[in-house]
C-alpha positions in Angstrom: -26.8 -16.2 23.1 -27.8 -13.1 21.2 -31.2 -11.6 20.5 -32.1 -10.9 16.9 -34.9 -9.3 15.0 -36.3 -9.7 11.5 -38.5 -7.1 9.8 -40.6 -9.0 7.3 -43.3 -8.5 4.7 -45.7 -11.4 4.5 -48.5 -12.2 2.0 -51.9 -11.0 3.2 -55.2 -12.5 2.3 -55.1 -11.3 -1.4 -52.4 -10.8 -4.0 -51.8 -7.1 -3.3 -52.4 -7.2 0.5 -49.4 -7.6 2.8 -48.7 -7.8 6.5 -45.5 -6.2 7.9 -44.4 -8.1 10.9 -41.4 -7.9 13.3 -40.0 -11.1 14.8 -37.5 -11.5 17.6 -35.7 -14.4 19.3 -32.7 -15.3 21.4 -30.6 -17.8 19.5 -27.1 -19.2 19.1 -26.5 -17.1 16.0 -28.2 -15.2 13.2 -28.3 -18.3 10.9 -30.1 -20.3 13.6 -32.5 -17.4 14.2 -33.4 -17.1 10.5 -33.7 -20.9 10.0 -36.1 -20.9 13.0 -38.1 -18.0 11.5 -38.4 -19.9 8.2 -39.6 -23.0 10.0 -42.2 -21.0 11.9 -43.5 -19.3 8.8 -43.8 -22.6 7.0 -45.6 -24.2 9.9 -48.2 -21.3 9.8 -48.4 -21.3 6.0 -47.1 -17.7 6.0 -45.6 -16.6 2.7 -42.4 -14.5 3.0 -42.4 -11.8 0.3 -39.5 -9.7 1.6 -37.0 -9.5 4.5 -36.3 -5.8 5.1 -33.6 -6.4 7.7 -32.4 -9.0 10.2 -29.7 -8.1 12.7 -28.9 -8.0 16.4 -31.8 -6.3 18.2 -29.4 -3.7 19.6 -28.8 -2.5 16.0 -32.5 -1.9 15.3 -33.3 1.5 13.8 -36.7 3.1 13.3 -36.5 2.8 9.5 -36.1 -1.0 9.8 -39.9 -1.4 10.2 -42.5 0.4 8.2 -45.0 0.8 11.0 -44.8 2.2 14.6 -43.3 -0.4 16.9 -42.2 -0.5 20.5 -38.9 -2.2 20.1 -37.9 -1.6 23.7 -40.8 -3.8 24.8 -39.5 -6.6 22.6 -36.0 -6.1 24.0 -37.3 -6.4 27.6 -39.4 -9.4 26.9 -38.2 -12.5 28.8 -37.3 -14.4 25.6 -37.1 -18.1 25.9 -33.9 -19.3 24.2 -34.7 -20.9 20.8 -38.2 -19.5 20.6 -39.6 -16.6 18.5 -41.9 -13.9 19.5 -43.9 -12.0 16.8 -45.1 -8.4 16.9 -48.6 -7.5 15.8 -49.1 -7.5 12.0 -49.5 -4.2 10.2 -51.6 -4.6 7.1 -50.9 -2.7 3.9 -51.4 -2.8 0.2 -48.9 -3.1 -2.7 -49.2 -0.7 -5.6 -48.7 -3.5 -8.0 -47.9 -7.3 -8.0 -44.3 -8.0 -7.1 -42.0 -9.1 -9.9 -41.2 -12.7 -10.3 -37.8 -12.7 -12.0 -36.5 -15.9 -10.4 -33.6 -14.0 -8.8 -33.4 -12.5 -5.3 -30.8 -10.1 -4.0 -29.8 -9.0 -0.5 -27.0 -7.3 1.3 -25.1 -9.6 3.6 -22.8 -8.7 6.5 -20.8 -11.7 7.5 -17.5 -12.8 9.0 -15.0 -15.6 8.3 -12.7 -17.4 10.6 -10.6 -14.3 11.2 -13.6 -12.4 12.6 -13.3 -9.6 10.1 -16.7 -8.3 9.0 -17.5 -7.8 5.3 -20.5 -6.5 3.4 -21.6 -7.5 0.0 -24.5 -8.3 -2.2 -25.6 -11.9 -2.8 -28.0 -13.0 -5.6 -29.6 -16.4 -5.7 -31.9 -18.2 -8.0 -35.2 -18.9 -6.2 -38.9 -19.1 -6.8 -39.7 -17.0 -3.7 -38.1 -15.2 -0.8 -38.2 -18.1 1.6 -36.3 -20.3 -0.8 -33.9 -17.5 -1.4 -33.2 -17.1 2.3 -32.6 -20.9 2.6 -30.0 -20.6 -0.2 -28.3 -17.6 1.5 -28.2 -19.5 4.8 -26.8 -22.7 3.2 -24.2 -20.7 1.2 -22.9 -19.0 4.4 -22.7 -22.3 6.2 -21.0 -24.1 3.3 -18.4 -21.3 3.1 -17.7 -21.1 6.9 -19.2 -17.5 7.1 -21.0 -16.3 10.2 -24.0 -14.1 9.3 -24.3 -10.8 11.2 -27.1 -9.1 9.2 -29.2 -9.3 6.1 -30.9 -6.5 4.4 -33.3 -6.0 1.5 -34.0 -9.6 0.6 -36.4 -9.2 -2.4 -36.8 -9.8 -6.0 -33.8 -8.6 -8.0 -36.0 -6.4 -10.2 -36.7 -4.2 -7.1 -33.0 -3.4 -6.5 -32.1 -0.3 -8.5 -28.5 -0.1 -9.8 -27.8 3.2 -8.0 -28.9 2.0 -4.6 -25.5 0.7 -3.5 -21.9 1.8 -3.9 -20.5 -1.5 -5.2 -18.7 -1.8 -8.5 -21.0 -4.8 -9.3 -24.5 -3.6 -9.9 -27.7 -5.5 -9.0 -28.6 -5.8 -12.6 -25.3 -7.6 -13.3 -25.9 -10.1 -10.5 -29.4 -10.7 -11.8 -28.0 -11.3 -15.3 -25.6 -13.9 -13.9 -28.6 -15.7 -12.3 -30.6 -15.4 -15.5 -27.6 -16.9 -17.3 -27.8 -20.0 -15.2 -25.6 -19.3 -12.1 -27.3 -20.5 -8.9 -25.6 -17.8 -6.9 -23.7 -14.6 -7.7 -21.8 -12.1 -5.5 -20.6 -8.6 -5.6 -17.2 -7.7 -4.3 -17.2 -7.5 -0.5 -16.0 -4.5 1.5 -14.7 -4.4 5.0 -17.1 -3.2 7.7 -15.9 -1.2 10.8 
C-alpha cells in the first residue's frame, strides 16, 4: 500500500472563486486513489477545476501546491487504508473565467507490464476536469498501464505549446479532440 497526494483546484462559491486543496490517502495504487478522490468530490458536490499534480507523497515538492502546507504532518498522519484526508482549503480568485474548449490535457507517467516508466501527454474530450480524469483512468486501465503520476490536468487552452519538450504540441492534441477523437496522445518518453 502506498500513500499518494493530489493537489487540486476546486470551484469556490462563485464563478471566479476557487479553493486549492491537498488530499492524501493510502491506497492499492494511484488509479484507486484518484477514483476514490473523484467519488469523495462527487459525494460533497465539489467541482474539480484542475488537478495540479498527483503522485506518491514522497515525491511531493513545494511547488506542487500553491499555498503553504505542512506536508510532513500529512505524511505522519495515521492514514486508514482506503480513506482520504483533506488539507485545509486555501481560497483564491481567478483572473478570468476558465476556458471551456471541451478538451483536457495532462502529463501522465505510467508503466506497462515490463515496469518501464514512460511520460507523455494525454488529451481527452470532456465537459469538465472530473470527467476528463475518469477518461484518463479508464484509458490507463483498458491499456494495462499502471499510473504513477498525473500533472497539469486542465483545459487544453491553458497548455501553451512551448511548455513541454514533446514533438507533439498541446495545440495538435486539442485539434485532434476538436476533430472528433475521444482521446489523443503525444509520443511517450522513457523516465529514469
